[in-house]
N, C-alpha and C positions, 0 to 999 in steps of 0.2 A: 504494500500500500504506500502511495506517495505521501511524504510528510509535508505538512503545511508549516513553513518556517517563516517567522517574522524577524527582521533585523531592526530593532528599535534603537534610536539614537536621539539625543537631545539637540534640537534645532533651535537654540535660544541665544546664539551669540549676540544678537542685537540687544539683548537685555543686560549684557555685561559691560556697561558703560565705563566701569572703572579699569578695564583692561586696555593696555596700549595695543597698537596694531600688530606688533610682533607677538605679544602674548595671545592675541586672538587667533594666531595661526594654529595653535594647539586645538582650538575649537573646530577649525576647518578640517583638521586631520581626522577628527572623529567621523565627519561626513564621508571623507575619502575611504576610511576603513570600513564603514558600513556598506558602501558600494562594493568594495572588494569582497567582503564576506557574503553579501547577497549574490554576487556573481559566482562564487565558489560553491555555495550551498543550494543555489536555486531559490533562495529566500526572497521575500517581498520587503522592500524598504518601508519602514514605519517611522517617519519623523515625529518626534514628540514636541509639540509647540505649546500653545497656551490653553488648549482645550484638553485637559488631562483625562476627563471622563471619556471623551471620544476616543482618546488613544487607548485607554484600558479596554473599552468596548471592542475596539478593533483587534486588540491582542487576543481577545477571547475567541476569535475566529480561527486561531492557529493552534497547531499541536505543540509548538515550543517557540519561545522567544529568546533570541540571542540578544541579550541586554547590554547595549553599549552606552546607556544613559549615565553620564557623569554629572548627575543632577538634573533638575527640570526647572522651568520658569526662571532661569538665570541664577539659581541657587544650588551650589554643590552639596549643601546639607540635605537636599531632597533626593539625592541618589538612592539612599536607603528607602525613602518613602515609595518611590516608584517600584522598586524590587519587592517591597513588602506588600504592596497592593496586588502585584502579580501573584504572590504567594497566597494571599488571603483568598483570591479567586481560584486557587488551584491550578494556575497556569504554569507549566514547567518553564523555567527560565535559567539562564546561565550565570546570573549574578552570584557572587558569594552571599552567604547568609546575610540578610538585611541588617540584623542587629549588629553583626560583626562589622559590616560596612559603616554603620553609623558610629560605632566606637572609633574606628580607624580614621574616619573623616576629621575628627578633632585631634590634631597633632599633640596638643597639650595633654589631653586626657589619656591618649594612648601611651605617651611617655611615662606618665605617672603610674598607669597600670602596669607597664613593663617593669618599672623600677620597683614597685611593690612586690612583683612576682620574682624579683631577683635577677632580671636580665640586665646586662651592661648597657646603659644609655648615658649620654653626656649629662653632666651636672647642670643644674639651673643657676648655680651661683659659684662664686670663687673669683680668681683673678685670670688675667690673660685675655685672649680674644674670645668674643662671643659672636654667634650668628643669630640674627633676628629674622624670623620667617612668618609669613601669614599662617595662622593656625588652622584655617579652614579652606585653604586652597591647595592645588597640586600642580603638576606639570611645570614645575620650576617658577611658577608665578610669584613675583615679589622677591626672588632670590637672585642676587648678583654680588659682585665683589664689594659693593657699598653696604651690603647686609652684614659683612664681617667687621665688627667694630669693637672698641674697648673703651673703658672709662666713661666719661660723660657722654660720649657719642652713642652709647647704648640707648639712653633715654630718648635721644633725638630720633634714632632709627625706629624705636618702638612707636613713637608718636606718628612718624610717617606711615608705618605699616597700618596702624589702627585707623588713621585718617583715610587711607587709600583702599585697604582690603578688609579691615575688621580686626579681630583679636590677633595678638602676636604671640609667638613662641620664642622664648629667649633661652639659649643653651650654649654651653661652652663649645667653641669651634675646635674640632679634632683635626689637627694638621697631620695628614697621612694619606694612605691609599683609599680610593673610593671603590668599593666592591658592591656587587648586586647579586641577588639570588632569586631565581624564579622557581615557582612550584606550579606544576600542571596537575590539578586534581590530586594533590598530595605527593606527586612524584617530583623529586628535585631534578632540575635541569642543570647543565654545566654552569658553574659560577662565572660571572663576568666581572669586568673591571673597566672603569673610565680612567684612561691614562691621560695625565696632565703634562703639557709641555714643560720642559725643564726651565724655561724662561719665566714661568709664572711665579709670582710671589705667593706665599702661603695663603693669604686672604683672597687671592684671585682663583684659587683651586676649588671652585664650586660649580655645580651643575645646575645653573639657573636658566632663566627664560632665554637669555641670549645664546647660551651654548646649545640649548634644545631647539630653538626655533629660528634664530637669526642666521640663516645659512650664509656662509662666507664671512661672517663677522670674526674679529680677533678671538672672541670667546669660543666660537664654533671651531675655528682652525686650531686652537690650542688644546682641544680635547678630542679623544678618539676612543671608540669602544674596542675592547679586546676580550673576546669570548672564545674559548675558556681563558680565565684569568691565569696569569703566570704566578701561581702561588704553590707553596708546598702542600703535601697531602694532609698534614696535620691541620693547617689553617683551613683548607677546603672542608675537611670533616667537621671542624668547629663551626664554620659558617653554616653548613647544612644543618647541624644539630641545633644551633640557635634559631634558625629560621623555621625549621619544622616544629620545634617546641613552641615558638610564638604563634605559628599557624594553629596549632592544637589549642593553645590558650584562648585564642579569639574565635575558634571555630571557622577558620577560613578554609573552605572546602573546594573551591574551583580554581580560577587563575589568580595568582597573587605574586607580587614581586617585592623584595625587601632591598633597601639601601643600607649599606653598612660603611663604617670607616675603620681602618686599621691604623692605629697610632704608630709612630715611628718606633716605639718601644714594643710593638707587637700586639697590644690589647685590641680586641674587637669591640665595636659599639654599634648597636642597632640605631639607625638614624631615622628610617621611615618605613612604614608598611603601606603597600599599595594594593588593596584588593581591587579586582577588576582593572588591571593595569592597561595602559595603552597597548593595543595590539597592531598598530600600524606598521607599515614596511619600515625596516631599519631601526625599530625600537629595540630596547634591551631584551624584551621578552621574545621577540621574533629571532633575534640573534642567538638566544639561548636554545630555542627550538632548532635552529639550523645547526648549532654545534652538537646537539643531541641526535641529529639525523632524523628529526621528526618533521614531516611535511605539514605545512600550515593547515591543509585540508584535513589531515588525519587528526590534528589537535582539535579542530572545530568539531569533528565527529565525536571525539572523546568528551568534549564539553556538552554536546547535545545529549549523548547517552547518559552522562552524569545528571543532567537536568531531569531526564525521564526517571532515572533511578531513585531520586529523592522526592519525587512528586508525592504530595499528601494523598492518602487513600480517600 
């Protein structure tokens, strides 16, 4: 029997007036990824705009929804709400557990939960350099070299972030290697690394909106992805252990990617948890799939089957 597949994505970039044109490129990539996935799966595109009721009603016509909604109505906090509504109607979907998504959307909350559970995360106080990030955004939004500050400049950057993006997360900046770990429905993929050019100063070694979206910019040219990462097996095993343990703690059951830092002294720190990560061409998750020898079409099939498997009776 042919499967009726919907590819839902948030078509709400026009509501995100606080983002600059380059930051908005991340929103456009969601649309491109939705088209690619629809082409591969034979699915029907379902843009989610301002009529959420109509979108949910439309989803009910399908056997499964590939959920690419990174929020709705211009609000990233509503990513969990859309997935939860699908779940309440018994519609199989590919989002991670909605409650888990809601927890991980708040970067301040997730760090405090990780710290309470004994995971290594950067401190929120002390001396040295700090990084100030929007607590409720992703895709590198609000992150750049100017976000790495110290002393009195911390308060200035917090004020800028709060004025522009909303609540701010302040934590110690870990000067070291930037690693990432993807999990595909619980299966660890090869660990990746963002390699920084040697010419960059420590506070410039961040993966922010310019490095992610401003193609050809100095920040873009000074960073490159290397998957698998060139790390020893003990480090690789510890990265996988930390990330799979955190996924279990939060109930992250579908696609998820973790960002970590390894200090120059060797300690690993969990920096960010990304449930339902960007699946676009050239992203860290896709590079991890390639390194594992997994075709994107096969991964999508795994997601779809996992969505069916956990459907409420």
